[in-house]
Structures are given as C-alpha cells and as structure tokens.
C-alpha positions in Angstrom: 19.2 -29.0 5.0 21.1 -27.9 2.2 19.8 -30.7 -0.2 16.4 -29.5 0.6 17.0 -25.8 -0.2 18.8 -26.8 -3.3 16.0 -29.1 -4.3 13.4 -26.3 -3.6 15.3 -23.9 -5.4 15.6 -26.1 -8.4 11.8 -26.8 -8.4 11.0 -22.8 -8.3 13.6 -22.4 -11.2 11.9 -25.0 -13.2 8.4 -23.5 -12.4 9.6 -20.0 -13.3 11.0 -21.5 -16.7 7.8 -23.4 -17.7 5.6 -20.4 -16.9 7.7 -18.0 -18.9 7.8 -20.4 -22.1 4.0 -20.5 -21.7 4.0 -16.4 -21.6 2.9 -16.3 -17.9 4.7 -13.6 -15.8 5.6 -14.5 -12.3 6.5 -12.8 -9.1 7.7 -14.3 -5.8 6.7 -12.7 -2.7 7.7 -13.5 1.0 4.7 -14.0 3.3 6.4 -11.7 5.9 6.4 -8.9 3.7 2.6 -8.5 3.7 2.7 -6.7 7.0 5.2 -4.2 5.6 3.3 -3.3 2.4 -0.5 -2.2 1.3 -1.3 -5.9 0.8 -1.6 -6.9 4.5 -3.8 -3.9 5.3 -5.9 -4.0 2.3 -7.1 -7.8 2.7 -6.9 -8.3 6.8 -8.1 -4.7 7.7 -10.2 -3.3 4.8 -11.5 -6.3 2.8 -11.8 -9.5 5.0 -13.7 -8.2 8.3 -16.4 -6.7 6.0 -16.7 -9.8 3.8 -17.0 -11.9 6.7 -19.6 -9.9 8.4 -21.9 -9.6 5.3 -21.3 -13.4 4.2 -19.4 -12.7 0.9 -16.6 -14.4 1.9 -17.3 -17.9 3.8 -14.3 -19.8 5.2 -14.5 -23.3 3.9 -14.3 -26.2 4.8 -16.2 -25.8 7.9 -13.7 -26.3 11.1 -13.9 -29.3 13.2 -14.6 -28.3 16.7 -13.2 -30.5 19.1 -14.5 -29.1 22.2 -14.5 -26.0 24.7 -11.9 -25.5 27.4 -8.4 -26.7 28.0 -9.9 -30.3 29.0 -10.5 -30.7 25.3 -7.1 -30.1 24.0 -6.3 -33.9 23.9 -9.4 -34.4 22.0 -8.1 -32.0 19.4 -4.7 -33.7 19.4 -6.5 -37.1 19.1 -8.5 -35.5 16.0 -5.2 -34.6 14.4 -3.6 -37.9 14.9 -6.6 -39.6 13.3 -6.2 -37.6 10.2 -7.8 -34.2 9.1 -7.9 -33.3 5.5 -8.1 -29.3 4.9 -9.9 -28.6 8.1 -8.7 -26.7 11.3 -9.1 -28.5 14.6 -10.5 -25.9 16.7 -11.0 -25.9 20.5 -13.1 -22.7 21.9 -12.1 -21.3 25.2 
C-alpha cells in the first residue's frame, strides 16, 4: 500500500509542477467535501434535477439495461465480466 501511495503522490506532484510551468493553476479537492460546501448542493440540488428534466443535460453513453428484477442480477454480472466500456450496467427493480 505504501508504494502505491508514494507513486500516486509523486504523480500528483509531477502533474502540479508541469501545470505550474505552463502557467496553469491547479487546486485539489477531496470528493467527500462536496457535501459539506456549496458545490454539492449547487450541482445536485439546483442544477442537475432541472437540467435532466428539461433535457439540457443528457447523460452519455446510454446505460446497458441488463433486465428487471432480482432475477436479472446474474445477467448484469455476466455483462460486466464480458466487458463494458464507459457504460453503467443497470437492473431496474
């Protein structure tokens, strides 16, 4: 685990140095902090519901619907095992 963390930290530092040398300012955020500041509600409460409803935001690519009900869970796993690129496997209940 330690080598992985060191490699990730090194890659992040290298990225920040390259960006700074090109005049690009970067700022890191922790994904969990979105719920604790104004960004999360601005996206998930204010923007996204309206944008989805009026069609100005269209999620892409379309999901892969594996089936309906618990009996389709195995079909969903099988689809994942076959390989899915950039798509969510969805089972409606």
